[in-house]
Phi, psi and omega in degrees: 000138168263108185312322189283356182277347194229153178265081181292334173296316180297319180289327173293321177301311176301319181296323176298314176304307183289327176304312182292316180301327184276000177075035177258145180263347180186165184229123180249116190241118179254223178296162183107184194283342178294330179301298181293335172301318181269343189228342187084359186247128180254116184283150167286132176293078190252168175287346175279127190285125158244136182205131188259124186252115172252118167245190179297329188244336188237160168220115182225130181258108180273118187218148177301142183298333179286338180264346182307318178304338183277349181286122182284153176304139179202173185282056178201157175283143174256122176244098178287142173241141181277165178309326181269004177263167176256102176296329178296316177299321177294323177291317182301320184289354180257001184250156179282149179289139182074192175078203185228143180232138175270129180242137178305139183297329187275358183293140181293138182306319185309320177280324170306305185295334171286325175292316185294322181293316180288320182258067189303317192277359183263146175255132180262127171232168186290135179295343178297337173312324182264301193290328184281338177294322183280311191285336182300315181266104185290146178274159179314316183286334170296312180298324174296324175297314178296324181295314179299313174305315176294320176293330169295325175292318178311323186282335174291316179301329178291328182286322180303326179301337182264351189285134170273095192279329179308119174105346181272152166274158178307312188293320175296320181292327178298313187291324176300319178293330185283322177298314178300325178305314179284319185296333182274006176126348181288152164287325177204160170272146182243325184200146180212092176271119171241117182227107187257143179053226183294343176292337172301340179280001173249108190305325182249040178300137172270127181306136183235190182275012177292140179272129184281138187229171175313130177086359185281140160278139183229121178268128174240104179237122185213168176181179178208202175226132182232119181060026178092354185249143195269154158241169184193119177211155176228131176229159189242137183228151173228134178273111180083211189282126172290151173285164171298327180286324175299314182294322177297309189294322176294321178298321181296308181304317182294317175293315177308314179298315181296316183293322172299314179304315180298339180281347184283127173194158180298142182093345176285130175292146175307319180304318183295323176298307178313309186296324185301316179287314188300316180306313180299313189284323178294318177301331186267003171093010190246016186307316180293344174266004173260096197257005177221176176298165187271341176185174182220151180288170184209154178170243177289340173248152174300319175241116177202183179293151354273158181257137184265091188213158185292349179264348183269100179273008177285141174291137169288157184224161176309131182094350173288136178236137184202164174268150168244106190216064180293162184201156170232131186235107183262102180320125174079001186230290177190172178222159180222131173213138174233130195222125159236163167265126180237166178224137173285126179255172174305320180272336189173254185208147175243107167297121180282323179275139176239359177301145183304145175269349186302154170290118189263126179271128179229169179277000000 
């Protein structure tokens, strides 16, 4: 993330407004994505406490003195603490007595337990009451980073179409995808699922030494980070000629994915987008083999709000970004998943990925 790209003062002000509306007297954010979202600073996950304290009147970043030089200038006070000081006591002195505090979901339990012991009259609630409300609706600069990251994955997918996969191990192909992810513009690669043949029926398969062979369907699901923002896409390959069943299953998933993307527009419930994909797969007779939600939000995290699942009755809004990735998984045989990242616009939807959805035949 480039700190100068975002209005952190505006974000902190909006956090205060949401905080007040949620009945919170303060916000405590430690390691994890909420901290760089509000400050532009990403803390190292150390045993030394880093915590951003936001109250109605103050915004203070409590940080180990040896980490303070890493903090970029921002609209907040920096309070370095020395090795002989008690950072929990410093944080406790910055918040109101009594009331309720929102604490970041990524805060280590050791720090929460110590805060609870010191702040006996305070109730703690999840900071996502505030941060998820803010982070779900992306700013134009965030969407541009997501767009650039998505286009970088498109370029990787184009390179994959020319790979001779037969004879490679899943692990070797996964490493190659990771290298290309960085070469095509990401700052780092974050995940590379390569699942061939029967391994494709495991949605979160970890690549192994299995050798990819003739007739294998190959699921390639990968992504990285660019400017702090994530990409995530999945495309399908077959080594040699696809069987009629393989082609049929891929066609069903392709139609389901397109139908779900077409359903996205402001005001539509997340559950309705899930249903758009699920109904296609169920009508084709594969409903029991679609075993996960249709999508997940994306931004500073690869998985965040909103979740595109049948239990989410909340409407999607302009600025929300999420994956659309239906799949069919036939145990012991193969699996198919197609995934794009989309952004809700004022008029409808913008798919950020442009790579072809067809089943790609490789050697």
